[in-house]
py3Dmol code that shows the C-alpha trace and the ligand (Angstrom):
import py3Dmol

protein = """\
ATOM      1  CA  MET A   1      87.309 103.199 103.137  1.00  0.00           C
ATOM      2  CA  ASP A   2      86.236 100.350 100.833  1.00  0.00           C
ATOM      3  CA  ILE A   3      89.133  98.250  99.587  1.00  0.00           C
ATOM      4  CA  ILE A   4      89.347  94.844  97.873  1.00  0.00           C
ATOM      5  CA  PHE A   5      91.459  92.178  99.520  1.00  0.00           C
ATOM      6  CA  ALA A   6      92.396  89.544  96.915  1.00  0.00           C
ATOM      7  CA  THR A   7      91.393  86.490  98.870  1.00  0.00           C
ATOM      8  CA  ASN A   8      88.527  84.107  99.288  1.00  0.00           C
ATOM      9  CA  ASN A   9      90.203  82.544 102.363  1.00  0.00           C
ATOM     10  CA  ALA A  10      87.882  83.291 105.320  1.00  0.00           C
ATOM     11  CA  HIS A  11      90.737  82.884 107.837  1.00  0.00           C
ATOM     12  CA  LYS A  12      92.844  85.492 106.080  1.00  0.00           C
ATOM     13  CA  LEU A  13      89.881  87.876 105.884  1.00  0.00           C
ATOM     14  CA  THR A  14      89.236  87.559 109.628  1.00  0.00           C
ATOM     15  CA  GLU A  15      92.907  88.115 110.477  1.00  0.00           C
ATOM     16  CA  VAL A  16      93.313  91.132 108.222  1.00  0.00           C
ATOM     17  CA  GLN A  17      90.015  92.752 109.178  1.00  0.00           C
ATOM     18  CA  ALA A  18      90.987  92.452 112.877  1.00  0.00           C
ATOM     19  CA  VAL A  19      94.266  94.266 112.255  1.00  0.00           C
ATOM     20  CA  LEU A  20      92.789  97.000 110.014  1.00  0.00           C
ATOM     21  CA  GLY A  21      89.809  97.673 112.275  1.00  0.00           C
ATOM     22  CA  PRO A  22      86.325  98.919 111.435  1.00  0.00           C
ATOM     23  CA  GLY A  23      87.498 101.973 109.456  1.00  0.00           C
ATOM     24  CA  TYR A  24      88.151  99.724 106.474  1.00  0.00           C
ATOM     25  CA  LYS A  25      85.496  97.658 104.695  1.00  0.00           C
ATOM     26  CA  LEU A  26      87.176  94.698 103.076  1.00  0.00           C
ATOM     27  CA  LEU A  27      85.557  93.462  99.888  1.00  0.00           C
ATOM     28  CA  THR A  28      86.374  90.082  98.414  1.00  0.00           C
ATOM     29  CA  PRO A  29      86.919  89.498  94.670  1.00  0.00           C
ATOM     30  CA  ARG A  30      83.559  87.733  94.629  1.00  0.00           C
ATOM     31  CA  ASP A  31      81.861  90.830  96.125  1.00  0.00           C
ATOM     32  CA  CYS A  32      83.147  92.702  93.062  1.00  0.00           C
ATOM     33  CA  GLY A  33      82.050  90.129  90.456  1.00  0.00           C
ATOM     34  CA  VAL A  34      85.470  88.432  90.061  1.00  0.00           C
ATOM     35  CA  THR A  35      84.617  84.775  90.493  1.00  0.00           C
ATOM     36  CA  GLU A  36      87.413  83.051  88.535  1.00  0.00           C
ATOM     37  CA  GLU A  37      90.642  81.945  90.219  1.00  0.00           C
ATOM     38  CA  ILE A  38      93.090  84.854  90.247  1.00  0.00           C
ATOM     39  CA  PRO A  39      96.356  83.847  88.575  1.00  0.00           C
ATOM     40  CA  GLU A  40      99.557  83.612  90.643  1.00  0.00           C
ATOM     41  CA  GLU A  41     102.201  82.303  88.267  1.00  0.00           C
ATOM     42  CA  GLN A  42     105.356  84.128  89.349  1.00  0.00           C
ATOM     43  CA  ASP A  43     108.390  82.624  91.094  1.00  0.00           C
ATOM     44  CA  THR A  44     108.562  85.136  93.977  1.00  0.00           C
ATOM     45  CA  LEU A  45     106.138  86.220  96.695  1.00  0.00           C
ATOM     46  CA  GLU A  46     106.517  89.817  95.490  1.00  0.00           C
ATOM     47  CA  GLY A  47     105.694  88.762  91.918  1.00  0.00           C
ATOM     48  CA  ASN A  48     102.594  86.832  92.914  1.00  0.00           C
ATOM     49  CA  ALA A  49     101.233  89.534  95.258  1.00  0.00           C
ATOM     50  CA  SER A  50     101.755  92.107  92.516  1.00  0.00           C
ATOM     51  CA  GLN A  51     100.176  89.919  89.823  1.00  0.00           C
ATOM     52  CA  LYS A  52      97.074  89.325  91.935  1.00  0.00           C
ATOM     53  CA  ALA A  53      96.670  93.020  92.847  1.00  0.00           C
ATOM     54  CA  HIS A  54      97.106  94.153  89.217  1.00  0.00           C
ATOM     55  CA  TYR A  55      94.653  91.520  87.996  1.00  0.00           C
ATOM     56  CA  LEU A  56      91.949  92.805  90.359  1.00  0.00           C
ATOM     57  CA  HIS A  57      92.677  96.462  89.699  1.00  0.00           C
ATOM     58  CA  GLU A  58      92.418  95.937  85.944  1.00  0.00           C
ATOM     59  CA  ARG A  59      89.033  94.239  86.298  1.00  0.00           C
ATOM     60  CA  THR A  60      87.466  96.547  88.886  1.00  0.00           C
ATOM     61  CA  GLY A  61      89.317  99.880  88.733  1.00  0.00           C
ATOM     62  CA  MET A  62      89.197  99.883  92.544  1.00  0.00           C
ATOM     63  CA  ASP A  63      91.883 100.252  95.208  1.00  0.00           C
ATOM     64  CA  CYS A  64      92.961  96.782  96.238  1.00  0.00           C
ATOM     65  CA  PHE A  65      95.653  94.732  97.864  1.00  0.00           C
ATOM     66  CA  ALA A  66      96.855  91.149  97.632  1.00  0.00           C
ATOM     67  CA  ASP A  67      99.093  89.090  99.863  1.00  0.00           C
ATOM     68  CA  ASP A  68     101.294  86.131  99.118  1.00  0.00           C
ATOM     69  CA  THR A  69     102.866  84.029 101.851  1.00  0.00           C
ATOM     70  CA  GLY A  70     105.501  81.352 101.952  1.00  0.00           C
ATOM     71  CA  LEU A  71     106.853  79.074 104.659  1.00  0.00           C
ATOM     72  CA  GLU A  72     110.654  79.108 104.396  1.00  0.00           C
ATOM     73  CA  VAL A  73     112.266  76.108 106.142  1.00  0.00           C
ATOM     74  CA  GLU A  74     115.983  76.400 106.791  1.00  0.00           C
ATOM     75  CA  ALA A  75     116.853  72.684 106.552  1.00  0.00           C
ATOM     76  CA  LEU A  76     114.992  72.504 103.228  1.00  0.00           C
ATOM     77  CA  GLY A  77     116.908  75.380 101.662  1.00  0.00           C
ATOM     78  CA  GLY A  78     113.984  77.769 102.002  1.00  0.00           C
ATOM     79  CA  ALA A  79     111.335  75.367 100.587  1.00  0.00           C
ATOM     80  CA  PRO A  80     108.394  75.261 100.207  1.00  0.00           C
ATOM     81  CA  GLY A  81     108.589  79.092  99.949  1.00  0.00           C
ATOM     82  CA  VAL A  82     106.652  80.501  97.046  1.00  0.00           C
ATOM     83  CA  HIS A  83     105.370  76.965  96.322  1.00  0.00           C
ATOM     84  CA  SER A  84     103.721  76.615  99.752  1.00  0.00           C
ATOM     85  CA  ALA A  85     100.123  76.349  98.506  1.00  0.00           C
ATOM     86  CA  ARG A  86     100.927  73.543  96.053  1.00  0.00           C
ATOM     87  CA  TYR A  87     103.686  71.832  97.994  1.00  0.00           C
ATOM     88  CA  ALA A  88     102.193  68.315  98.010  1.00  0.00           C
ATOM     89  CA  THR A  89      99.496  68.469  95.337  1.00  0.00           C
ATOM     90  CA  ASP A  90      98.183  70.797  92.647  1.00  0.00           C
ATOM     91  CA  GLY A  91      95.242  71.752  94.860  1.00  0.00           C
ATOM     92  CA  HIS A  92      95.387  73.696  98.119  1.00  0.00           C
ATOM     93  CA  ASP A  93      95.465  70.574 100.311  1.00  0.00           C
ATOM     94  CA  PHE A  94      96.593  71.736 103.759  1.00  0.00           C
ATOM     95  CA  ALA A  95      96.659  68.239 105.297  1.00  0.00           C
ATOM     96  CA  ALA A  96      98.740  66.791 102.432  1.00  0.00           C
ATOM     97  CA  ASN A  97     101.166  69.772 102.631  1.00  0.00           C
ATOM     98  CA  ASN A  98     101.634  69.229 106.364  1.00  0.00           C
ATOM     99  CA  ARG A  99     102.269  65.500 105.897  1.00  0.00           C
ATOM    100  CA  LEU A 100     104.884  66.172 103.211  1.00  0.00           C
ATOM    101  CA  LEU A 101     106.601  68.789 105.346  1.00  0.00           C
ATOM    102  CA  LEU A 102     106.872  66.365 108.272  1.00  0.00           C
ATOM    103  CA  LYS A 103     108.160  63.642 105.948  1.00  0.00           C
ATOM    104  CA  ASN A 104     110.844  65.919 104.484  1.00  0.00           C
ATOM    105  CA  LEU A 105     111.948  67.056 107.969  1.00  0.00           C
ATOM    106  CA  LYS A 106     112.040  63.529 109.411  1.00  0.00           C
ATOM    107  CA  GLY A 107     115.338  62.988 111.258  1.00  0.00           C
ATOM    108  CA  LYS A 108     116.462  66.590 110.776  1.00  0.00           C
ATOM    109  CA  ALA A 109     117.643  68.378 113.927  1.00  0.00           C
ATOM    110  CA  ASN A 110     117.331  71.858 112.466  1.00  0.00           C
ATOM    111  CA  ARG A 111     113.641  72.822 112.652  1.00  0.00           C
ATOM    112  CA  ARG A 112     114.084  76.572 112.069  1.00  0.00           C
ATOM    113  CA  ALA A 113     111.495  78.167 109.766  1.00  0.00           C
ATOM    114  CA  ARG A 114     109.856  81.445 109.046  1.00  0.00           C
ATOM    115  CA  PHE A 115     106.697  82.690 107.435  1.00  0.00           C
ATOM    116  CA  ARG A 116     107.123  85.598 105.047  1.00  0.00           C
ATOM    117  CA  THR A 117     104.232  87.653 103.667  1.00  0.00           C
ATOM    118  CA  VAL A 118     104.394  90.252 100.952  1.00  0.00           C
ATOM    119  CA  ILE A 119     101.478  92.592 100.347  1.00  0.00           C
ATOM    120  CA  SER A 120     101.026  94.543  97.131  1.00  0.00           C
ATOM    121  CA  LEU A 121      98.743  97.591  97.498  1.00  0.00           C
ATOM    122  CA  LEU A 122      97.391  99.351  94.423  1.00  0.00           C
ATOM    123  CA  LEU A 123      96.216 102.760  95.569  1.00  0.00           C
ATOM    124  CA  ASP A 124      95.077 105.281  92.957  1.00  0.00           C
ATOM    125  CA  GLY A 125      96.814 102.988  90.444  1.00  0.00           C
ATOM    126  CA  GLU A 126     100.232 103.142  92.210  1.00  0.00           C
ATOM    127  CA  GLU A 127     101.852 100.041  93.694  1.00  0.00           C
ATOM    128  CA  HIS A 128     103.322  99.834  97.223  1.00  0.00           C
ATOM    129  CA  LEU A 129     104.880  96.684  98.742  1.00  0.00           C
ATOM    130  CA  PHE A 130     104.918  95.698 102.437  1.00  0.00           C
ATOM    131  CA  GLU A 131     106.660  92.708 104.043  1.00  0.00           C
ATOM    132  CA  GLY A 132     106.081  90.832 107.305  1.00  0.00           C
ATOM    133  CA  ILE A 133     108.192  87.998 108.756  1.00  0.00           C
ATOM    134  CA  VAL A 134     107.850  85.771 111.804  1.00  0.00           C
ATOM    135  CA  GLU A 135     110.629  83.397 112.878  1.00  0.00           C
ATOM    136  CA  GLY A 136     109.908  80.086 114.574  1.00  0.00           C
ATOM    137  CA  ARG A 137     110.208  76.334 114.354  1.00  0.00           C
ATOM    138  CA  ILE A 138     108.393  73.303 112.963  1.00  0.00           C
ATOM    139  CA  ILE A 139     107.282  70.688 115.481  1.00  0.00           C
ATOM    140  CA  ASP A 140     106.945  66.991 114.700  1.00  0.00           C
ATOM    141  CA  ARG A 141     103.164  66.562 114.801  1.00  0.00           C
ATOM    142  CA  GLU A 142     100.110  68.669 114.092  1.00  0.00           C
ATOM    143  CA  THR A 143      98.870  70.434 117.230  1.00  0.00           C
ATOM    144  CA  GLY A 144      95.768  72.665 117.483  1.00  0.00           C
ATOM    145  CA  HIS A 145      92.669  73.261 115.380  1.00  0.00           C
ATOM    146  CA  GLU A 146      92.534  77.021 114.804  1.00  0.00           C
ATOM    147  CA  GLY A 147      93.842  78.863 111.742  1.00  0.00           C
ATOM    148  CA  PHE A 148      94.785  77.144 108.485  1.00  0.00           C
ATOM    149  CA  GLY A 149      97.642  75.865 106.357  1.00  0.00           C
ATOM    150  CA  PHE A 150     100.843  75.109 108.265  1.00  0.00           C
ATOM    151  CA  ASP A 151      99.542  76.679 111.497  1.00  0.00           C
ATOM    152  CA  PRO A 152      99.363  73.337 113.409  1.00  0.00           C
ATOM    153  CA  LEU A 153     103.073  72.749 112.813  1.00  0.00           C
ATOM    154  CA  PHE A 154     104.547  76.216 113.505  1.00  0.00           C
ATOM    155  CA  ILE A 155     105.540  77.640 116.879  1.00  0.00           C
ATOM    156  CA  PRO A 156     106.681  81.272 116.732  1.00  0.00           C
ATOM    157  CA  ASP A 157     109.755  82.265 118.709  1.00  0.00           C
ATOM    158  CA  GLY A 158     108.907  83.311 122.278  1.00  0.00           C
ATOM    159  CA  TYR A 159     105.839  81.029 122.476  1.00  0.00           C
ATOM    160  CA  ASP A 160     105.228  77.394 123.393  1.00  0.00           C
ATOM    161  CA  ARG A 161     102.045  76.966 121.327  1.00  0.00           C
ATOM    162  CA  THR A 162     101.451  76.608 117.624  1.00  0.00           C
ATOM    163  CA  PHE A 163      99.531  79.215 115.651  1.00  0.00           C
ATOM    164  CA  ALA A 164      96.713  76.636 115.520  1.00  0.00           C
ATOM    165  CA  GLN A 165      96.456  76.820 119.335  1.00  0.00           C
ATOM    166  CA  MET A 166      96.012  80.596 119.300  1.00  0.00           C
ATOM    167  CA  THR A 167      93.031  82.883 118.862  1.00  0.00           C
ATOM    168  CA  THR A 168      93.076  85.245 115.915  1.00  0.00           C
ATOM    169  CA  GLY A 169      94.103  88.027 118.314  1.00  0.00           C
ATOM    170  CA  GLU A 170      97.072  86.074 119.645  1.00  0.00           C
ATOM    171  CA  LYS A 171      98.243  85.034 116.178  1.00  0.00           C
ATOM    172  CA  ASN A 172      97.923  88.664 115.060  1.00  0.00           C
ATOM    173  CA  GLU A 173     100.301  89.800 117.834  1.00  0.00           C
ATOM    174  CA  VAL A 174     103.243  88.257 115.991  1.00  0.00           C
ATOM    175  CA  SER A 175     102.229  86.790 112.677  1.00  0.00           C
ATOM    176  CA  HIS A 176     103.877  87.535 109.322  1.00  0.00           C
ATOM    177  CA  ARG A 177     100.586  88.664 107.798  1.00  0.00           C
ATOM    178  CA  ALA A 178      99.646  90.917 110.715  1.00  0.00           C
ATOM    179  CA  ARG A 179     103.090  92.559 110.584  1.00  0.00           C
ATOM    180  CA  ALA A 180     102.721  93.257 106.870  1.00  0.00           C
ATOM    181  CA  VAL A 181      99.140  94.512 107.361  1.00  0.00           C
ATOM    182  CA  ARG A 182     100.226  96.896 110.150  1.00  0.00           C
ATOM    183  CA  LYS A 183     102.707  98.427 107.685  1.00  0.00           C
ATOM    184  CA  LEU A 184      99.910  98.683 105.097  1.00  0.00           C
ATOM    185  CA  ALA A 185      97.611 100.336 107.672  1.00  0.00           C
ATOM    186  CA  ALA A 186     100.336 102.813 108.705  1.00  0.00           C
ATOM    187  CA  TYR A 187     100.788 103.769 105.055  1.00  0.00           C
ATOM    188  CA  LEU A 188      97.036 104.208 104.499  1.00  0.00           C
ATOM    189  CA  HIS A 189      96.809 106.416 107.595  1.00  0.00           C
ATOM    190  CA  SER A 190      99.801 108.471 106.457  1.00  0.00           C
ATOM    191  CA  VAL A 191      98.021 109.319 103.205  1.00  0.00           C
ATOM    192  CA  GLU A 192      94.731 109.770 105.089  1.00  0.00           C
ATOM    193  CA  LYS A 193      92.978 106.879 103.384  1.00  0.00           C
TER     194      LYS A 193
END
"""
ligand_1 = """\
23
IMP
P 98.970 82.099 99.943
O 99.362 81.868 98.506
O 99.338 83.431 100.445
O 97.533 81.756 100.209
O 99.800 81.105 100.850
C 100.352 79.905 100.358
C 100.229 78.808 101.356
O 100.978 79.126 102.511
C 98.822 78.509 101.847
O 98.209 77.577 101.032
C 99.064 77.954 103.227
O 99.373 76.587 103.156
C 100.315 78.679 103.671
N 99.990 79.812 104.528
C 99.789 81.104 104.153
N 99.522 81.851 105.235
C 99.557 81.034 106.300
C 99.354 81.230 107.679
O 99.074 82.350 108.176
N 99.480 80.141 108.457
C 99.767 78.892 107.964
N 99.952 78.662 106.694
C 99.843 79.721 105.851
"""
view = py3Dmol.view(width=600, height=400)
view.addModel(protein, "pdb")
view.setStyle({"model": 0}, {"cartoon": {"style": "trace"}})
view.addModel(ligand_1, "xyz")
view.setStyle({"model": 1}, {"stick": {}})
view.zoomTo()
view.show()
């Protein structure tokens, strides 16, 4: 099955393709002629995932899905949450985001955090939402070079390494996105797509 995944992030594509397997050919917005930045202007993960999926569906008429992810840090009242991409600056500056997170957590004993992903699937024009969560903690300096975003600062529960010290396969065993994508895959199989 050909399906558009609303991302131009190569890390996300690799992760999601590995979970879905070879039965699904993931197309990027660019593959389908959508080259502009896809708007995500809502104040919830659900709202943003839905907005991105609808935007692509309206332009291409194809089945598609979009994900939106937030890092929710307990000691920061759930921040950066839906604002994770633009936490420190208006751009998607991962290094600046990580520096700001460490600054805001300085001296705080509670390091609990979780990643939450919401996926919006538009299949035959109908919307379906899937959620994935991984609980863990934020360490006090960047460790590891794999992955992207907050990966070098996040250790999932049950592990002693950050996501940035894991292969794609290891991250996919427990990650928020992989959990949401497995629900998406189960749904697609159930409707024989
Ligand atoms: P997005 O809007 O879904 O791309 O996610 C917002 C921000 O959350 C990104 O810019 C990253 O900083 C962060 N993020 C999303 N997914 C991950 C992940 O799997 N690991 C680490 N950081 C992530």
